[in-house]
N, C-alpha and C positions, 0 to 999 in steps of 0.2 A: 274337829269343827263339819257339821253338813255343810253339803254344794247341792245350791237348787241347779237343776236342769237348765241345759243352757237355753231350753222352751222356754223358761218360764222368768228367767233373767230377760230377755230378748221379749216376751208382752210385758211383763213390767216395765222395761226402761222404750218400748216403743210406746205405749199406752202414752207414758209422760210426752215422751217428743210429738205423738200426735197433736197431744193438747198444745204442746210449741206451737206448731202448726198452726192451728186452727184458732186459737189467740189472739193472731195478728188477724187472720181473718173476717174477725169480727170488731177489732180496736181499729184495726186499717182505713176503712171508709168514714169511721165515727172523727179520727182524729184528723186525717187526712184536710177533713172538712172544719173542724172546730180551729183547728191550729195555723191552716193555711203552710205553703212552700216557703215561705220564709223563717215561721216558727220551729213545722219538722227541722228544716235547718240546723238553727241554734243547735237543737235536742242533738240530732246527729253528730256535728260538729265536739261538745262538750263532753258528750258522752265517749265518745273516739279520745278524746284526751284522756279523761278518767280510765278509759280502758288500757290505757299505757302504763298508770302509776298503777291496775290489778295486777298487770304482766307482769312487773318486777316485783311485785308484794309476794306473788305465788312461785314465780320462777317458773321450772318446770314440774312443780308438785302433782298435778293432774295426771301424769304419765309417770314419775317418777314413781311416787306414791304407792300408785297402785300394781306395778309391776316388784318394786320392793315390798308388798306386804302379799303379794302372789308367790314372791318365790319362797315366802315363809312356813308353806303349806299347813297343815295342823300342830302346829307347835308354836304354842299359846305363848308360852317364854320369851323365843325368838320374837315372836311377833310383836309381843309387845316394847321390847328394846327396840326391834325397828320403828316402832310406830313414834313413841316418844322422842328418840332419836330426831328423826324427821321431822316431827311437827317442830320441836325448837327452832332448828333451822328453816323453818315455815316462819312462827313468830318473829326468827329477827328479822329478814327479808320484810314481811308486812309491816313490821312495825317499823322501820327505814321508810320504805314508801310511804306510809299514812304520813309521818314527819313532815316528809316532801312534799307531798301532795296538798295540806293544811297551810304548808307559805307559798304552796303556787294560788291557792285560794284566796290569801290575804294578799297577797301583792300583785297577782296578774286578772286573775279570776275575767280570763274572757267568754261571754253570754253571758255577765253579771255572776256579783258575790253568790248571791241566794243557790243560784243553779249549781251553780261550782261546787258549794259547801254540803250540799243533798247527795250531792255524788261519792261523798266520802264515805256516807254506809255501806257500799259496797267495797271500798276500800277495808271496812273492819271486817267484812264479811272474807274478804280473799284471805285476811290473817288467821280466821276464828276455825275457817270450816275445813273438816276432816271427811268430806265425805268419801274421800278417796281411801281411806278405811276400811268404809264399807263397800264397796269397790273391787276392792284386794280379797275382800274375804265373799267376793261371791253374792254380795248381799245387795240386792234392787229394791226390794220389797217398799222397806221404810224409807231410801231416800225419796221413790216413786212418790211415794206418799206424800212426803214431807214438802216436795216441790210441788204436786198437783193442790194441797191447801192451799200454798202461800201464793198461784199463782192465779189460782180462783179470788182470793180475797183482794189480789192487786184489780186482778179486773172489774170485780163489783168497785171499789176505788174508783178508778179512772170514770166508770160511767156514773157513778153518782156524782162527783166535783169538779171533772173538768168540763166546761159549759164555756169559756171562750178563751183569746188566745193571750189572757192574761194567767190561763192556767197553767202555763207549760209547766211551771216550778211543781205544784200538784202533782204533773204527770210524771216529772223525773222523781218525787217521791215515791209514787207507786211501787215504780221499777226499781230505784235503790233500797227503801223498804223491802221489797220482797225478798230480794237476796241477804241482806242484814237478818233479817228471821229465817232464811233458810239453816244457814250458817250458826246460827244460836240451838234450834231444833233439834240438828242433830248429834250435840252431846251429850244429853241422857243415857245413849245407845252405846256410846263408846263401853263402857264397861264389860260387856257384852261378849267383845272380842279381845280384849285386852287390860291389863294390869298394870298400875303405875310403879313405872321403873324410872328412876332418877337418871336420863343420861348422862354420860361424861363428857368430856369437853372436845375429843377424839372423835366420840361417835358423832359428835353434833356437827363436827367441821366435816367429817366424810361424807356425809348427810348432804349440807349444804354444797360441798363439792359436783358430787352427781345431781342435785336440784340443779345446780347453775349452768351443768353438762347439757343439760335437757331444756335450756333456757334459748338457748340459742335457735333451735327450731320454734320456739314460741315466737319471738322477735321476728324472725324471717315469715311467717303465716301473718303474723300482725300488718305487715307491711303491705297485703294485698289484703287484706280485710278490715283493715282500719284506717292505715296509714294515709293509705289513697281517697277518704273522705276528708283528710284534712291537708291534704293538695288541692281537692278539688275547692276547699273552702280557702286558701291561700291564693291558688291561679285561677279560680272561678268564680263562681258566685254563689251564695246559699241556697239559689235557687235548683241550681245541676248536682249540689250537695242531696239536696233532697229525691231528685228525679232520680238517680244513682241509689242512692240507701233504699230506696223502696223498691226500685228495679232489682237489687239484689240480694234487697232481703226475702222477698217475693221468689228469685229463682232458685235461693238458697234454703227455703223453707224444709222442700221435702226432702234435701240433702240430712237433717236430723233427723225423722224415721230412718231414713238409709241406715246414718252412721250409728244410731243405738245398735246396730248388731255387732260393727267395730269395739262399741264398749264395753262388749259381754264377753266378747272374744278374745280381745287383749289378755286376763288375769286368767283364762280359762288355755290360750296359748303358751302364754310365762308357764303355767303349773306343768301343762304336758310336757313341754322341749326342755326344761329344766328336769324333769323324770325320763328324761329319753326317748319318749316315746311319740318321735318323729313321725314314722307312718301316719298314727293316728291323726295329730296334727295338721299334717296334709290333707288330711280327706273331710277336717273339718273347713279348711282354706278353700277346697275344690269344690264346698256346696254353696261358702260364703259366699265368693262373688260370682257364682253363677244366680244368687238371687239379688246381689247388687246390682248386674248388669244386667238381667232384666227387668228390677225394676227401675233403674235408673232410663232405661230407651222410655219405658213407659211417661213416666213422669217429663222429661227431657222436651219429646212429641207431642204430651198432653200441653204443658206448660205455651209452647210456641204457639201452637193452635188457637186456645182460647184468649189469648191477651189483648186480643184486637177490643173483646166484649168485656175481659176480666179488669182491663184497665180504669172502662168509664162509670164501670158498677164501684169498681171498689175505692176510688179514688177520687173521682167525679172530675171536674172542670179544672183544666189546666197544668194537666199532669201527662198531656198528650206522648209527651218525649219519651217515657216508660214503656210504649206499647213494641217500639223496636227496639230497646236496649233491655229487654227482656229476651225478645226474642231472640234474641243473637247471646246472650246471656245463659243460656240455658244448656249450652256444649258444655260448660264444668259440669252439670250433674254427671252424666257418665264416667268423667274424666278423673271427678275424686272420688267418686265409690271407687275406682280399680286402685288409686292412690292410697286410699284408705283401708283399701286389705293385703297392700303388698307394704306398705310402709307401718301400720299403727297393727297389722294382724300378722304379720312376718318380721321383717325387722325390727322393730322395738322390744317383739320376746325374745328376739335372737340377742340381744344387747347390740345390736349392731347400731350405735347411736350413728356414729359418724357419715354411715352412709345416708342415713334419713334425714339428718343435719343438713347434709350440701344438698340434698336434693330442694330441702326447701331453701335454701341461700341463693340456690340457682333459681329459684321461680320470682323471689325476693328481689334479685337483681333484675330481671325481667322485668317486674312490674314497672320497678321503679323506673327504668329506661324508658319504657311505651310511656307513662303517665309522664314522662318531663317535656315528651317527645308531642304527645298530643293531647292532654287538655287544655294545653291552652291553643290549641286551634280545634278543640270539636267537645268539649267540657265533659259531659258522664259519659259519653260515648266513648271516650278517648280513656278514659278508668275501666271501663267495660273491656275494651281490648285489651287493658294491659292485665285485667284480672285474668283473662283466658292464656293469654302468653305465658302467666306465670302458674297457671295450673296444667297448663301443656308439659310446659319444660320439667316441671317436676316429675311428671309419669315417665318423659322419658330419660331422664335420670336414673329414677327408681327401676324402673327396667331393665335399665343397663347393667344394675347393681343387680339383682337376683338373673340373669340371662344364663340358663344353663342348668340353674337351682330348680326353676318351675316352668311346669310345661303351658309357658305365658303366650305360647301360641295358638294351643287347643283352647286355653283360655277365650281368647280373643276372637276365634272362629265360631265357638259357642254362640258370641253374641251376634253374630252375623242375621240370622233369623229372627232377633227380637228388632231389628233394623230396621226391616223390611216388612215386619206387624206394625211397631209403630209407625210407618209411612204414611202404612193404609190408613190406622188411627186419624190420623194427623190431614191426609185427603177426606175421610169423612165425618169428620168434625167441619172441617171448611167450607163442603160444600151442604151441610147441617144449616149450618150460620148462615151462607147466602140463602137459602130456602127461606127459613125464620125473619131475617132482615126483609124479605120482598113482603111479607104475611104480617110484619108490624107487629112482630109477637114484643112483649112486653121485654127489655135487656134483661133482669134477672132471671126470669124463667128461661129466657134463649140462653143464656150463660149454663145456667141447672139442666138442663135439656144436652147441650154440647157436654157437660161431664158425663151425665149419666150413656149418654152415647159411644163416648171415648173409652169408658169404662168396661162397658160389654163388650167392647169389638175387640181391646187389646185383650179382655180375659178369653176369651171365646176363642180367641186366634193360638192364644198360646197354650191352652187347654188341648182344643185339636192340634198341635204341631207336637208337644209333647208325648201325648198318645200315640200319634201316625208313627214318629220317631223311638218310642219306648225310651222315651229320658228316664236315666238311671235318678239323677237326684231330683227330679217332679215325684216321680212317685215314693220316696225315699223322705218328702216331705209333705207331702197332701195324700200320698196311699201307703200309708203302715203295712198293710199285708202284702202287698205287691213287695214293698221295703224289705220286708224278712225274705223274701222269696228271690229277690235279687238285689239287693243294695246290699251295703256294707257300714253305712251309717248306722249313729244313734244320737241320742239328746244330749247324753251324756259328755 
């Protein structure tokens, strides 16, 4: 089995993640106005509940499956046996979760029975999706093309049919239906990578046990990415759910592109560490964390700088509270970037699941504690503080777990110049915004100019710093000739 280069896989995955970022930028202004805060809150609330059933359907297969397949190397016979055993365990959990959701939809159906039942397509996707097989084989081209096609199809559907607040069910159908198509489309490619092998009961049981072992961190993550919206819906108002959902969604959007690197790194790190090539793996880890920190600082400072203009342009009237929440929430971008590297690119490939799980459990505990105290008092702002508390506590625990193994101090010192560059970009954007406001510049044009200026300032200052300091990682990534003379990494 040939392995695509990390650069190609990152290009494929980041291209789709970029589409994931751009799609909400296109749909959010439209849907925020068409549906309004109340219907937007219903969407977020019902989606959050359906998401929990999806989590129980998939357990930890998205991580467990990728790692298990990657550890098979080029042994097709072993890979086939592992795949069918793992997928059988997925069918068991998926079938039980789907049955439970149907009961919930018929008996309780909060948000309306039609809306609730439409989310069941997402449950079916969870039971049949085997993208983890392709990711474990380091095949990212097929999933990228598949997901891009269904994403664009759902985008066309939304603009063609979602016209009023009564069309919320069509919006849910577009999202849930695209998930379902994703799960179906991938199956014709399965035979490229595995042959059918009837799994034994003992193998299914073993995979189910490993899958459940990685379910605990999935549930822990859901506490501060999904449960907080449910808590807001119960302890506050639907409008507060909408304010927090939009703010968090926008703040987390750039992370999908950054985490694309983590997705392609995990199978490669698992394969290298399985072969005992630790030095090679740590070299890749060093480059990964450098990229993550540099990009996350640019995004965090950039989003906070343009938030006052972004919210009115993209969300419209009635969403003013999102400005402060967004500005505050961007703290999670660099924090999550680091935990993505330590947790998903180091601890999990080493099968150190307990330490990874512990960090997420601690984060979930902090999130619930802060939410219970602050949501009744300050609503969406309290949920934002709870999210930040969760992410920071996860970072603290993971740093404690790997101290002495990784040169963390060196990594963190390396990000200090990007903090200064980001702060300079922030100041330049706000000064520009003040000047444009006085000149009565068109809002959309003003926002576009701020984004362009901020990008130029950060890129130029970063390039200047790296050239002056002769940064080896920078030259390895962007200056191949210099990398050959002074670096030691490659794209494989």
